[in-house]
C-alpha positions as a Markdown table, in Angstrom:
| # | Residue | x | y | z |
|---|---|---|---|---|
| 1 | Met | 64.3 | 102.1 | 105.8 |
| 2 | Thr | 65.6 | 99.1 | 107.1 |
| 3 | Ser | 69.5 | 98.8 | 108.8 |
| 4 | Arg | 71.8 | 96.7 | 107.2 |
| 5 | Val | 74.5 | 97.1 | 110.0 |
| 6 | Ile | 75.5 | 93.3 | 111.1 |
| 7 | Pro | 74.0 | 93.2 | 115.0 |
| 8 | Val | 77.3 | 93.2 | 117.4 |
| 9 | Ala | 76.7 | 90.5 | 120.5 |
| 10 | Pro | 77.9 | 91.3 | 123.7 |
| 11 | Phe | 81.6 | 92.3 | 124.4 |
| 12 | Thr | 83.7 | 93.2 | 127.2 |
| 13 | Leu | 86.9 | 95.6 | 125.4 |
| 14 | Thr | 90.0 | 96.0 | 127.0 |
| 15 | Val | 92.4 | 98.3 | 126.4 |
| 16 | Phe | 96.0 | 98.3 | 127.4 |
| 17 | Gly | 97.5 | 101.9 | 127.2 |
| 18 | Ala | 94.4 | 103.1 | 127.9 |
| 19 | Thr | 95.6 | 106.6 | 128.8 |
| 20 | Gly | 97.5 | 106.8 | 126.0 |
| 21 | Asp | 97.4 | 109.0 | 122.7 |
| 22 | Leu | 95.3 | 106.4 | 120.4 |
| 23 | Ser | 93.1 | 105.9 | 122.8 |
| 24 | Arg | 92.5 | 109.3 | 123.9 |
| 25 | Arg | 92.2 | 110.3 | 120.0 |
| 26 | Lys | 90.9 | 107.3 | 118.7 |
| 27 | Leu | 89.6 | 104.7 | 120.4 |
| 28 | Ile | 87.7 | 106.5 | 123.1 |
| 29 | Pro | 85.4 | 108.6 | 120.2 |
| 30 | Ala | 85.3 | 105.7 | 118.5 |
| 31 | Leu | 83.2 | 103.5 | 120.7 |
| 32 | Phe | 81.2 | 106.7 | 121.4 |
| 33 | His | 80.6 | 107.1 | 118.2 |
| 34 | Arg | 79.3 | 103.2 | 118.0 |
| 35 | Asp | 77.3 | 103.8 | 120.9 |
| 36 | Leu | 75.5 | 106.8 | 120.1 |
| 37 | Asp | 74.5 | 104.7 | 116.4 |
| 38 | Gly | 73.1 | 102.1 | 118.7 |
| 39 | Gln | 75.5 | 99.5 | 117.9 |
| 40 | Ile | 77.4 | 99.1 | 121.2 |
| 41 | Pro | 74.9 | 96.0 | 123.6 |
| 42 | Asp | 73.6 | 97.6 | 126.8 |
| 43 | Asp | 75.7 | 95.6 | 128.3 |
| 44 | Ala | 78.6 | 95.9 | 126.8 |
| 45 | Ala | 82.1 | 96.5 | 128.6 |
| 46 | Ile | 84.9 | 98.8 | 128.4 |
| 47 | Ile | 88.0 | 97.9 | 130.6 |
| 48 | Gly | 91.1 | 100.9 | 130.7 |
| 49 | Val | 94.5 | 99.1 | 131.9 |
| 50 | Ser | 98.0 | 100.6 | 132.2 |
| 51 | Arg | 100.2 | 101.5 | 134.5 |
| 52 | Arg | 99.0 | 104.7 | 135.8 |
| 53 | Glu | 97.0 | 104.4 | 139.2 |
| 54 | Leu | 93.5 | 105.4 | 138.3 |
| 55 | Ser | 89.9 | 105.0 | 140.1 |
| 56 | Asp | 87.1 | 104.3 | 138.0 |
| 57 | Glu | 85.7 | 107.6 | 138.2 |
| 58 | Gln | 89.4 | 109.4 | 137.6 |
| 59 | Phe | 88.8 | 107.3 | 134.2 |
| 60 | Arg | 85.8 | 108.0 | 133.4 |
| 61 | Ile | 86.8 | 111.9 | 133.6 |
| 62 | Phe | 89.7 | 111.0 | 131.4 |
| 63 | Ala | 87.4 | 110.0 | 128.8 |
| 64 | Arg | 84.8 | 112.7 | 129.6 |
| 65 | Gln | 87.7 | 115.2 | 128.5 |
| 66 | Ala | 88.9 | 112.6 | 125.5 |
| 67 | Leu | 85.4 | 113.3 | 124.2 |
| 68 | Ser | 84.9 | 117.0 | 124.5 |
| 69 | Asp | 88.1 | 117.3 | 122.4 |
| 70 | His | 87.9 | 115.3 | 119.5 |
| 71 | Ile | 83.6 | 115.0 | 118.9 |
| 72 | Pro | 81.5 | 118.4 | 118.3 |
| 73 | Ala | 79.8 | 119.3 | 121.3 |
| 74 | Gly | 76.3 | 119.0 | 120.0 |
| 75 | Glu | 76.7 | 115.6 | 119.5 |
| 76 | Leu | 78.0 | 115.6 | 123.9 |
| 77 | Glu | 74.5 | 117.2 | 124.8 |
| 78 | Gly | 72.6 | 113.9 | 125.5 |
| 79 | Pro | 72.2 | 111.6 | 128.2 |
| 80 | Glu | 74.6 | 108.9 | 126.0 |
| 81 | Val | 77.8 | 110.8 | 127.0 |
| 82 | Asp | 76.9 | 109.3 | 130.6 |
| 83 | Arg | 75.1 | 105.9 | 129.4 |
| 84 | Phe | 78.8 | 105.2 | 127.6 |
| 85 | Leu | 80.5 | 106.7 | 130.3 |
| 86 | Ala | 79.3 | 103.8 | 133.0 |
| 87 | Arg | 80.0 | 101.2 | 130.4 |
| 88 | Leu | 84.0 | 102.5 | 131.6 |
| 89 | Ser | 86.1 | 101.0 | 134.2 |
| 90 | Tyr | 89.6 | 100.8 | 135.1 |
| 91 | Val | 92.2 | 98.8 | 136.4 |
| 92 | Ala | 96.1 | 99.6 | 137.1 |
| 93 | Ala | 98.1 | 97.0 | 135.7 |
| 94 | Asp | 102.2 | 96.3 | 134.4 |
| 95 | Ala | 102.8 | 95.0 | 131.4 |
| 96 | Asp | 106.3 | 93.8 | 132.8 |
| 97 | Ala | 104.9 | 92.9 | 136.4 |
| 98 | Glu | 102.2 | 90.7 | 138.1 |
| 99 | Gly | 100.5 | 93.5 | 139.7 |
| 100 | Gly | 96.7 | 94.2 | 138.7 |
| 101 | Trp | 96.4 | 90.8 | 136.8 |
| 102 | Ser | 93.9 | 89.2 | 139.7 |
| 103 | Glu | 91.7 | 92.0 | 139.6 |
| 104 | Leu | 91.9 | 92.2 | 136.0 |
| 105 | Ala | 91.2 | 88.7 | 135.8 |
| 106 | Arg | 88.7 | 89.0 | 138.3 |
| 107 | Arg | 86.8 | 92.2 | 136.0 |
| 108 | Val | 86.5 | 90.2 | 132.7 |
| 109 | Gly | 85.2 | 87.4 | 134.3 |
| 110 | Ala | 82.8 | 89.4 | 135.5 |
| 111 | Phe | 81.5 | 89.3 | 132.1 |
| 112 | Pro | 80.8 | 85.4 | 131.3 |
| 113 | Gly | 79.4 | 85.1 | 128.1 |
| 114 | His | 81.1 | 88.2 | 126.5 |
| 115 | Ile | 83.2 | 87.9 | 123.9 |
| 116 | Pro | 86.5 | 88.9 | 125.4 |
| 117 | Val | 88.6 | 91.9 | 123.2 |
| 118 | Tyr | 92.0 | 92.7 | 123.8 |
| 119 | Tyr | 93.1 | 96.1 | 122.4 |
| 120 | Leu | 96.9 | 96.3 | 122.8 |
| 121 | Ala | 97.8 | 100.3 | 122.4 |
| 122 | Thr | 101.0 | 100.2 | 123.7 |
| 123 | Ala | 104.3 | 100.1 | 122.6 |
| 124 | Pro | 105.4 | 97.3 | 120.3 |
| 125 | His | 107.7 | 96.0 | 122.7 |
| 126 | Leu | 105.4 | 95.5 | 125.4 |
| 127 | Phe | 103.3 | 93.1 | 123.1 |
| 128 | Gly | 104.6 | 89.9 | 123.4 |
| 129 | Pro | 104.6 | 90.1 | 127.6 |
| 130 | Ile | 101.3 | 91.5 | 127.5 |
| 131 | Cys | 100.2 | 88.7 | 125.7 |
| 132 | Glu | 102.0 | 85.9 | 127.8 |
| 133 | Arg | 100.2 | 87.6 | 130.6 |
| 134 | Leu | 96.7 | 87.0 | 129.1 |
| 135 | Gly | 97.5 | 83.1 | 129.3 |
| 136 | Lys | 99.2 | 83.0 | 132.5 |
| 137 | Tyr | 96.0 | 84.5 | 133.9 |
| 138 | Gly | 93.7 | 82.8 | 131.6 |
| 139 | Leu | 92.1 | 85.5 | 129.9 |
| 140 | Ala | 93.3 | 84.9 | 126.7 |
| 141 | Ala | 90.7 | 81.1 | 126.0 |
| 142 | Glu | 87.6 | 82.5 | 123.6 |
| 143 | Gly | 89.6 | 85.5 | 123.5 |
| 144 | Arg | 90.2 | 88.2 | 120.9 |
| 145 | Val | 93.9 | 90.5 | 120.6 |
| 146 | Val | 94.1 | 93.4 | 118.5 |
| 147 | Ile | 97.7 | 94.5 | 117.3 |
| 148 | Glu | 99.1 | 97.8 | 116.4 |
| 149 | Lys | 101.8 | 98.7 | 114.1 |
| 150 | Pro | 104.5 | 98.2 | 114.2 |
| 151 | Ile | 104.6 | 94.8 | 113.9 |
| 152 | Gly | 107.9 | 94.0 | 113.9 |
| 153 | Lys | 111.5 | 96.4 | 112.6 |
| 154 | Asp | 112.5 | 93.9 | 110.4 |
| 155 | Leu | 111.4 | 90.4 | 108.7 |
| 156 | Lys | 113.5 | 88.4 | 111.7 |
| 157 | Ser | 111.6 | 90.5 | 114.3 |
| 158 | Ala | 108.1 | 90.3 | 113.4 |
| 159 | Val | 108.5 | 86.4 | 112.9 |
| 160 | Ala | 109.7 | 86.8 | 116.7 |
| 161 | Leu | 106.8 | 88.6 | 117.6 |
| 162 | Asn | 104.4 | 86.7 | 115.6 |
| 163 | Glu | 105.5 | 83.4 | 117.0 |
| 164 | Gln | 105.1 | 85.0 | 121.0 |
| 165 | Ile | 102.0 | 86.1 | 120.1 |
| 166 | Gly | 100.9 | 82.7 | 118.2 |
| 167 | Arg | 101.8 | 80.6 | 121.2 |
| 168 | Ile | 98.8 | 82.2 | 123.3 |
| 169 | Phe | 96.8 | 82.7 | 120.5 |
| 170 | Pro | 95.5 | 81.4 | 117.3 |
| 171 | Glu | 96.0 | 83.4 | 114.2 |
| 172 | Asp | 92.3 | 83.2 | 113.7 |
| 173 | Arg | 91.9 | 85.0 | 116.2 |
| 174 | Val | 94.6 | 87.5 | 116.3 |
| 175 | Tyr | 93.4 | 91.3 | 114.5 |
| 176 | Arg | 96.7 | 93.1 | 112.9 |
| 177 | Ile | 94.9 | 96.3 | 112.5 |
| 178 | Asp | 95.3 | 99.0 | 109.4 |
| 179 | His | 93.2 | 101.7 | 110.4 |
| 180 | Tyr | 93.7 | 102.9 | 106.0 |
| 181 | Leu | 92.0 | 99.6 | 105.3 |
| 182 | Gly | 88.9 | 100.8 | 107.6 |
| 183 | Lys | 88.6 | 104.1 | 105.5 |
| 184 | Glu | 85.2 | 104.4 | 103.6 |
| 185 | Thr | 87.0 | 105.4 | 100.4 |
| 186 | Val | 89.6 | 102.3 | 100.5 |
| 187 | Gln | 86.5 | 100.1 | 101.1 |
| 188 | Asn | 84.4 | 101.8 | 98.1 |
| 189 | Leu | 88.1 | 100.7 | 95.7 |
| 190 | Met | 87.0 | 97.2 | 96.1 |
| 191 | Ala | 83.3 | 98.7 | 95.4 |
| 192 | Leu | 84.2 | 100.3 | 92.1 |
| 193 | Arg | 86.4 | 96.9 | 91.1 |
| 194 | Phe | 84.2 | 94.6 | 91.5 |
| 195 | Ala | 80.8 | 95.7 | 91.7 |
| 196 | Asn | 81.1 | 97.8 | 88.6 |
| 197 | Ala | 81.6 | 95.9 | 85.0 |
| 198 | Leu | 83.0 | 99.7 | 83.8 |
| 199 | Phe | 86.7 | 99.2 | 85.4 |
| 200 | Glu | 87.6 | 95.9 | 85.8 |
| 201 | Pro | 87.9 | 94.8 | 82.0 |
| 202 | Leu | 90.1 | 98.0 | 81.9 |
| 203 | Trp | 92.3 | 97.0 | 84.7 |
| 204 | Asn | 95.1 | 95.6 | 83.4 |
| 205 | Asn | 98.3 | 96.4 | 81.5 |
| 206 | Ala | 96.2 | 97.1 | 78.4 |
| 207 | His | 94.3 | 100.2 | 79.6 |
| 208 | Ile | 96.4 | 101.4 | 82.9 |
| 209 | Asp | 99.9 | 103.2 | 82.4 |
| 210 | His | 100.8 | 103.9 | 85.9 |
| 211 | Val | 99.2 | 104.3 | 89.5 |
| 212 | Gln | 100.4 | 106.7 | 92.5 |
| 213 | Ile | 100.0 | 106.2 | 95.8 |
| 214 | Thr | 100.7 | 109.0 | 97.9 |
| 215 | Val | 100.3 | 110.0 | 101.7 |
| 216 | Ala | 101.2 | 113.2 | 102.6 |
| 217 | Glu | 101.6 | 114.9 | 106.0 |
| 218 | Ala | 102.1 | 118.2 | 106.5 |
| 219 | Leu | 102.6 | 117.6 | 110.3 |
| 220 | Gly | 106.2 | 117.0 | 111.4 |
| 221 | Val | 107.2 | 114.3 | 114.0 |
| 222 | Glu | 106.5 | 116.4 | 116.8 |
| 223 | Glu | 105.9 | 114.5 | 120.3 |
| 224 | Arg | 107.0 | 110.7 | 118.1 |
| 225 | Ala | 110.4 | 112.0 | 117.3 |
| 226 | Gly | 111.9 | 109.6 | 119.7 |
| 227 | Tyr | 109.8 | 106.7 | 118.0 |
| 228 | Tyr | 109.8 | 108.0 | 114.7 |
| 229 | Asp | 114.0 | 108.2 | 114.6 |
| 230 | Thr | 114.1 | 104.3 | 115.2 |
| 231 | Ala | 111.7 | 103.8 | 112.6 |
| 232 | Gly | 111.6 | 106.4 | 109.6 |
| 233 | Ala | 108.7 | 106.3 | 107.1 |
| 234 | Met | 109.6 | 103.0 | 105.4 |
| 235 | Arg | 109.0 | 101.5 | 108.4 |
| 236 | Asp | 106.3 | 103.5 | 109.5 |
| 237 | Met | 104.5 | 104.2 | 106.5 |
| 238 | Val | 105.3 | 101.7 | 103.2 |
| 239 | Gln | 105.8 | 98.7 | 104.7 |
| 240 | Asn | 102.2 | 98.8 | 105.9 |
| 241 | His | 99.7 | 101.7 | 105.3 |
| 242 | Ile | 101.5 | 101.9 | 101.4 |
| 243 | Leu | 102.1 | 98.1 | 100.5 |
| 244 | Gln | 98.3 | 97.5 | 101.9 |
| 245 | Leu | 97.0 | 100.0 | 99.6 |
| 246 | Leu | 98.8 | 98.6 | 96.4 |
| 247 | Cys | 97.6 | 95.2 | 97.2 |
| 248 | Leu | 94.1 | 96.2 | 97.3 |
| 249 | Val | 94.7 | 97.7 | 93.7 |
| 250 | Ala | 97.1 | 95.3 | 91.8 |
| 251 | Met | 95.1 | 92.2 | 94.1 |
| 252 | Glu | 93.0 | 89.8 | 91.3 |
| 253 | Pro | 89.2 | 89.6 | 92.0 |
| 254 | Pro | 88.6 | 87.0 | 95.0 |
| 255 | Ala | 86.3 | 84.2 | 95.1 |
| 256 | Ser | 84.3 | 86.1 | 97.3 |
| 257 | Leu | 84.8 | 88.3 | 100.2 |
| 258 | Asp | 85.4 | 85.9 | 102.3 |
| 259 | Ala | 88.4 | 87.1 | 104.6 |
| 260 | Asp | 90.9 | 84.6 | 103.8 |
| 261 | Ala | 89.8 | 84.5 | 100.1 |
| 262 | Val | 90.8 | 88.3 | 99.5 |
| 263 | Arg | 94.0 | 88.1 | 102.0 |
| 264 | Asp | 95.1 | 85.0 | 99.7 |
| 265 | Glu | 95.0 | 87.9 | 96.7 |
| 266 | Lys | 97.1 | 90.5 | 98.7 |
| 267 | Leu | 99.5 | 87.6 | 99.7 |
| 268 | Lys | 99.8 | 87.1 | 95.6 |
| 269 | Val | 100.5 | 90.3 | 95.2 |
| 270 | Leu | 103.5 | 91.0 | 97.8 |
| 271 | Arg | 104.7 | 88.0 | 96.4 |
| 272 | Ala | 105.1 | 89.4 | 93.0 |
| 273 | Leu | 106.2 | 92.5 | 93.8 |
| 274 | Lys | 109.8 | 93.4 | 91.9 |
| 275 | Pro | 112.9 | 92.7 | 94.3 |
| 276 | Val | 114.7 | 96.3 | 94.9 |
| 277 | Asp | 118.6 | 95.6 | 96.1 |
| 278 | Asp | 121.3 | 97.5 | 95.8 |
| 279 | Leu | 121.7 | 96.8 | 92.5 |
| 280 | Asn | 118.2 | 98.8 | 91.5 |
| 281 | Met | 118.2 | 100.9 | 94.6 |
| 282 | Ala | 119.4 | 104.2 | 93.3 |
| 283 | Ala | 117.5 | 103.9 | 90.7 |
| 284 | Val | 114.3 | 103.5 | 92.1 |
| 285 | Thr | 114.2 | 105.0 | 95.3 |
| 286 | Val | 114.5 | 108.2 | 97.1 |
| 287 | Arg | 114.9 | 108.8 | 101.2 |
| 288 | Gly | 114.8 | 112.3 | 101.7 |
| 289 | Gln | 114.7 | 114.7 | 105.5 |
| 290 | Tyr | 112.7 | 117.7 | 105.8 |
| 291 | Arg | 114.9 | 120.7 | 107.1 |
| 292 | Ala | 113.1 | 124.1 | 108.6 |
| 293 | Gly | 110.3 | 125.5 | 106.2 |
| 294 | Ala | 107.2 | 127.0 | 106.2 |
| 295 | Ser | 103.5 | 125.3 | 106.9 |
| 296 | Ala | 100.3 | 126.6 | 107.7 |
| 297 | Gly | 101.1 | 130.4 | 107.4 |
| 298 | Gly | 104.3 | 129.7 | 110.0 |
| 299 | Ala | 107.9 | 128.5 | 110.3 |
| 300 | Val | 108.3 | 125.2 | 111.1 |
| 301 | Pro | 111.8 | 123.3 | 112.5 |
| 302 | Gly | 113.7 | 121.1 | 110.6 |
| 303 | Tyr | 113.8 | 116.9 | 111.7 |
| 304 | Leu | 116.8 | 117.0 | 113.5 |
| 305 | Asp | 115.1 | 120.1 | 115.5 |
| 306 | Glu | 112.6 | 118.4 | 116.4 |
| 307 | Leu | 114.3 | 115.6 | 117.3 |
| 308 | Gly | 117.4 | 117.7 | 119.1 |
| 309 | Ser | 119.8 | 115.8 | 117.3 |
| 310 | Ser | 122.5 | 117.2 | 114.9 |
| 311 | Ala | 123.6 | 113.7 | 113.6 |
| 312 | Ser | 120.1 | 111.3 | 112.0 |
| 313 | Gln | 120.1 | 109.3 | 108.7 |
| 314 | Thr | 116.6 | 108.6 | 109.6 |
| 315 | Glu | 114.5 | 109.3 | 106.4 |
| 316 | Thr | 110.9 | 111.2 | 106.8 |
| 317 | Phe | 110.4 | 111.3 | 103.2 |
| 318 | Val | 110.4 | 108.3 | 100.4 |
| 319 | Ala | 109.4 | 107.8 | 97.0 |
| 320 | Met | 110.0 | 104.7 | 94.9 |
| 321 | Lys | 108.8 | 102.6 | 91.6 |
| 322 | Ala | 107.7 | 99.5 | 92.5 |
| 323 | Glu | 106.5 | 96.7 | 89.4 |
| 324 | Val | 104.4 | 93.6 | 90.2 |
| 325 | Glu | 105.8 | 91.5 | 88.1 |
| 326 | Asn | 102.7 | 89.2 | 86.6 |
| 327 | Trp | 100.6 | 89.1 | 83.7 |
| 328 | Arg | 98.1 | 92.0 | 84.7 |
| 329 | Trp | 100.6 | 94.7 | 85.8 |
| 330 | Ala | 103.7 | 94.0 | 83.7 |
| 331 | Gly | 105.4 | 97.2 | 82.5 |
| 332 | Val | 102.8 | 99.3 | 84.8 |
| 333 | Pro | 104.6 | 100.9 | 87.2 |
| 334 | Phe | 102.9 | 101.7 | 90.7 |
| 335 | Tyr | 105.0 | 105.6 | 92.1 |
| 336 | Leu | 104.7 | 105.2 | 96.1 |
| 337 | Arg | 105.3 | 108.0 | 98.1 |
| 338 | Thr | 104.8 | 109.5 | 101.5 |
| 339 | Gly | 106.9 | 111.9 | 103.8 |
| 340 | Lys | 106.4 | 114.5 | 106.7 |
| 341 | Arg | 105.9 | 118.2 | 106.3 |
| 342 | Leu | 105.0 | 117.7 | 103.1 |
| 343 | Ala | 102.9 | 121.1 | 101.5 |
| 344 | Ser | 99.9 | 119.4 | 102.3 |
| 345 | Arg | 98.3 | 116.6 | 104.1 |
| 346 | Val | 96.9 | 114.5 | 101.6 |
| 347 | Ser | 96.3 | 110.7 | 101.1 |
| 348 | Glu | 95.4 | 109.5 | 97.7 |
| 349 | Ile | 95.4 | 106.9 | 94.5 |
| 350 | Val | 95.7 | 107.8 | 91.1 |
| 351 | Val | 94.6 | 105.4 | 88.8 |
| 352 | Gly | 96.4 | 107.0 | 85.1 |
| 353 | Phe | 94.9 | 105.5 | 81.8 |
| 354 | Lys | 97.0 | 104.8 | 78.8 |
| 355 | Pro | 96.2 | 108.1 | 75.9 |
| 356 | Val | 93.4 | 107.1 | 72.9 |
| 357 | Pro | 95.3 | 105.4 | 70.5 |
| 358 | His | 94.7 | 108.2 | 67.6 |
| 359 | Ser | 92.9 | 111.8 | 68.1 |
| 360 | Val | 90.2 | 112.1 | 65.3 |
| 361 | Phe | 90.0 | 115.6 | 66.4 |
| 362 | Asp | 91.7 | 118.6 | 64.3 |
| 363 | Thr | 94.7 | 120.1 | 66.0 |
| 364 | Asn | 93.7 | 123.2 | 67.3 |
| 365 | Val | 90.9 | 121.5 | 70.2 |
| 366 | Gly | 93.3 | 121.6 | 72.9 |
| 367 | Pro | 95.8 | 118.3 | 74.0 |
| 368 | Ile | 94.0 | 115.3 | 74.7 |
| 369 | Glu | 94.7 | 114.1 | 77.9 |
| 370 | Ser | 94.3 | 110.5 | 79.2 |
| 371 | Asn | 91.9 | 109.5 | 82.1 |
| 372 | Arg | 92.6 | 109.2 | 85.4 |
| 373 | Leu | 90.6 | 107.7 | 88.5 |
| 374 | Val | 91.6 | 109.6 | 92.1 |
| 375 | Ile | 90.5 | 107.6 | 95.1 |
| 376 | Arg | 91.1 | 110.3 | 97.8 |
| 377 | Leu | 91.4 | 108.7 | 101.3 |
| 378 | Gln | 91.9 | 112.2 | 103.0 |
| 379 | Pro | 90.7 | 114.6 | 103.8 |
| 380 | Asp | 87.4 | 115.4 | 101.9 |
| 381 | Glu | 86.8 | 111.5 | 101.2 |
| 382 | Gly | 85.7 | 111.0 | 97.6 |
| 383 | Val | 86.3 | 109.6 | 94.1 |
| 384 | Lys | 87.0 | 111.5 | 90.9 |
| 385 | Leu | 87.1 | 110.4 | 87.4 |
| 386 | Trp | 88.7 | 112.6 | 84.8 |
| 387 | Leu | 87.2 | 112.5 | 81.1 |
| 388 | Met | 87.9 | 114.6 | 78.2 |
| 389 | Ile | 84.0 | 116.8 | 77.2 |
| 390 | Lys | 83.4 | 119.0 | 74.3 |
| 391 | Asp | 84.1 | 122.6 | 76.1 |
| 392 | Pro | 80.0 | 124.0 | 75.7 |
| 393 | Gly | 79.5 | 126.8 | 73.2 |
| 394 | Pro | 79.5 | 127.6 | 69.2 |
| 395 | Gly | 82.2 | 127.7 | 67.0 |
| 396 | Gly | 83.4 | 123.8 | 66.6 |
| 397 | Ile | 84.4 | 121.3 | 69.2 |
| 398 | Arg | 87.1 | 122.5 | 72.1 |
| 399 | Leu | 87.6 | 119.9 | 74.4 |
| 400 | Thr | 88.2 | 120.4 | 78.1 |
| 401 | His | 89.6 | 118.1 | 80.9 |
| 402 | Val | 86.8 | 118.1 | 83.6 |
| 403 | Pro | 86.3 | 115.6 | 86.8 |
| 404 | Leu | 83.0 | 113.5 | 87.5 |
| 405 | Asp | 83.4 | 114.1 | 91.3 |
| 406 | Met | 82.0 | 112.2 | 94.4 |
| 407 | Ser | 82.1 | 113.8 | 97.6 |
| 408 | Phe | 81.3 | 111.3 | 100.2 |
| 409 | Ala | 80.0 | 114.0 | 102.4 |
| 410 | Lys | 78.0 | 115.6 | 99.5 |
| 411 | Ala | 77.0 | 112.6 | 97.7 |
| 412 | Phe | 75.4 | 111.1 | 101.5 |
| 413 | Lys | 74.8 | 113.9 | 103.6 |
| 414 | Val | 75.8 | 111.8 | 106.7 |
| 415 | Arg | 78.6 | 111.9 | 109.3 |
| 416 | Asn | 81.5 | 109.6 | 107.5 |
| 417 | Pro | 82.6 | 107.2 | 110.6 |
| 418 | Asp | 86.4 | 106.9 | 111.3 |
| 419 | Ala | 88.0 | 104.1 | 110.3 |
| 420 | Tyr | 88.2 | 102.7 | 114.4 |
| 421 | Glu | 84.6 | 102.4 | 114.2 |
| 422 | Arg | 84.4 | 99.9 | 111.7 |
| 423 | Leu | 87.6 | 98.1 | 112.6 |
| 424 | Leu | 86.8 | 97.9 | 116.2 |
| 425 | Leu | 83.2 | 96.0 | 116.1 |
| 426 | Asp | 84.6 | 93.8 | 113.1 |
| 427 | Val | 86.9 | 92.0 | 115.8 |
| 428 | Val | 83.6 | 91.8 | 117.8 |
| 429 | Arg | 81.8 | 90.3 | 114.9 |
| 430 | Gly | 84.8 | 87.8 | 114.1 |
| 431 | Asn | 85.3 | 89.7 | 110.6 |
| 432 | Gln | 89.0 | 89.6 | 109.8 |
| 433 | Thr | 89.0 | 90.7 | 106.4 |
| 434 | Leu | 90.3 | 94.4 | 106.8 |
| 435 | Phe | 93.2 | 92.9 | 108.9 |
| 436 | Met | 96.7 | 91.3 | 108.4 |
| 437 | Arg | 97.6 | 87.9 | 108.3 |
| 438 | Arg | 100.7 | 86.5 | 109.3 |
| 439 | Asp | 102.3 | 85.8 | 106.3 |
| 440 | Glu | 100.8 | 89.5 | 104.5 |
| 441 | Val | 103.0 | 91.0 | 107.4 |
| 442 | Glu | 106.2 | 88.7 | 106.4 |
| 443 | Ala | 105.6 | 88.7 | 102.8 |
| 444 | Ala | 105.5 | 92.9 | 103.2 |
| 445 | Trp | 108.9 | 92.8 | 105.6 |
| 446 | Lys | 110.6 | 90.7 | 102.9 |
| 447 | Trp | 110.5 | 93.2 | 100.4 |
| 448 | Val | 111.2 | 95.8 | 102.6 |
| 449 | Asp | 114.6 | 94.3 | 104.1 |
| 450 | Pro | 116.8 | 94.5 | 101.4 |
| 451 | Ile | 115.3 | 97.8 | 100.7 |
| 452 | Leu | 116.2 | 99.5 | 104.3 |
| 453 | Glu | 119.7 | 96.8 | 104.3 |
| 454 | Ala | 120.6 | 98.9 | 100.6 |
| 455 | Trp | 120.2 | 102.3 | 101.9 |
| 456 | Arg | 122.3 | 101.1 | 104.9 |
| 457 | Gly | 125.2 | 99.9 | 103.0 |
| 458 | Ala | 125.4 | 102.8 | 100.5 |
| 459 | Lys | 126.0 | 105.5 | 103.3 |
| 460 | Glu | 124.2 | 108.6 | 101.6 |
| 461 | Pro | 122.4 | 110.2 | 104.2 |
| 462 | Pro | 118.5 | 111.2 | 103.2 |
| 463 | Arg | 118.7 | 114.3 | 100.3 |
| 464 | Pro | 117.1 | 117.5 | 102.2 |
| 465 | Tyr | 114.2 | 119.0 | 101.7 |
| 466 | Thr | 112.5 | 122.5 | 102.7 |
| 467 | Ala | 109.0 | 122.0 | 105.6 |
| 468 | Gly | 106.3 | 123.0 | 103.5 |
| 469 | Thr | 107.4 | 121.5 | 99.9 |
| 470 | Trp | 106.9 | 118.0 | 98.1 |
| 471 | Gly | 109.9 | 116.4 | 99.3 |
| 472 | Pro | 113.6 | 116.7 | 97.4 |
| 473 | Ser | 113.5 | 117.2 | 93.8 |
| 474 | Ala | 114.8 | 113.5 | 93.0 |
| 475 | Ala | 111.6 | 112.5 | 93.9 |
| 476 | Ile | 110.2 | 115.0 | 91.2 |
| 477 | Ala | 113.6 | 113.3 | 89.1 |
| 478 | Leu | 112.3 | 109.7 | 89.5 |
| 479 | Ile | 109.2 | 109.9 | 87.8 |
| 480 | Glu | 109.6 | 112.7 | 84.7 |
| 481 | Arg | 112.0 | 110.4 | 83.6 |
| 482 | Asp | 109.6 | 108.3 | 83.1 |
| 483 | Gly | 107.6 | 110.7 | 80.7 |
| 484 | Arg | 105.6 | 111.3 | 83.3 |
| 485 | Thr | 104.4 | 113.9 | 87.1 |
| 486 | Trp | 103.2 | 113.8 | 90.8 |
| 487 | Leu | 99.6 | 114.5 | 90.9 |
| 488 | Glu | 98.6 | 116.7 | 93.6 |
| 489 | Asp | 95.4 | 117.3 | 95.3 |
| 490 | Gly | 92.9 | 115.3 | 92.9 |
| 491 | Ala | 94.4 | 117.0 | 89.8 |
């Protein structure tokens, strides 16, 4: 079968924060997998940068350990590991000082004709200083910069950061990464909608009753407690990941899959979101904070215990009812939910269709449940379409609710690439479709800021919930007031 993978031009990828957790867990394994699949050119180079003093060989030892920790042993037995590690080199440099930058410029300059890519896997307050030094040392020309979240902590700081980066890199060379958009199932959401005649005619308020988007984590904040206490679930998850998923569900069909065509439609959704402020905040939002409980068969501490503080008002859980005020979605609620230390780790989108207008069946056939489309992002990525069918057997008609179940792992019998594998090479290819544009980021903050301000003004602490549950009881009441219920685990 002929490969349909778009080839990649030679590139030099410089990773700032190369000895950090993101590099170790995600970036190094993702790059190795792309190399293993033959998608990285022979002369591509990867340069690690951080403040730690390491030799090239010491950095390669670090990278080898990262591969051992995060990739199955069976994939590390051939010569491909040494081939990959040979691409790596290292420069010690400080974003807040001049040391090391001349050496970095020399290393990058040793690869003329390569596409220069700079990945900022660092603390957010370093994004601006790193970009300014890239410009100062002549490294920004033709370069592409990748920015991790969070992009600001509110609209004002996001605008300031975007302007600081924009003074060095034009918008068409800034890649604001949201790894959720690189997940295989998220890509399939667009395929389901726009490559099939079945769904798009029904994708509106005449046929859809409501949408649920859940991003649940079983883990607590753990080593991220210091950062998390300055962010909370709203900034950490809702403002970026969840709103991006909402946009993909709710956007109008773009004229093409050109990056700006897709992002134009997502922007329209963000601008159509019904405002939430101090007048309606209590009716449509719930914030919570986990207490000690049980998870994965063992006792786990509460958020304040992990933080080492007795007085934090930071939310570790958010549930809310959002509305998109346009013709397609008027009257259709979008229920959003995310949190730490919940009952299980699951990310999924549930599209609930309206019930049949009239039942032609006798009352003894059982209840007729509404159809729903469940798009599972993690774990076990796949798609389920729940339908009513006749229960097999004689003796009259009895109906049952069953799913048409498509698991990617079972259907395609191939390893499901990590989102970073796709996104890293999309940067090299110059494809910005799966990356956030500046106006998207700022529109999301414009919607989120009044919610955060309303919470501060209310001076009410987050509602407590026991670790290992699905959040505070108020989150259940939020959706059940509308005659609906949260659906878990693809149900």
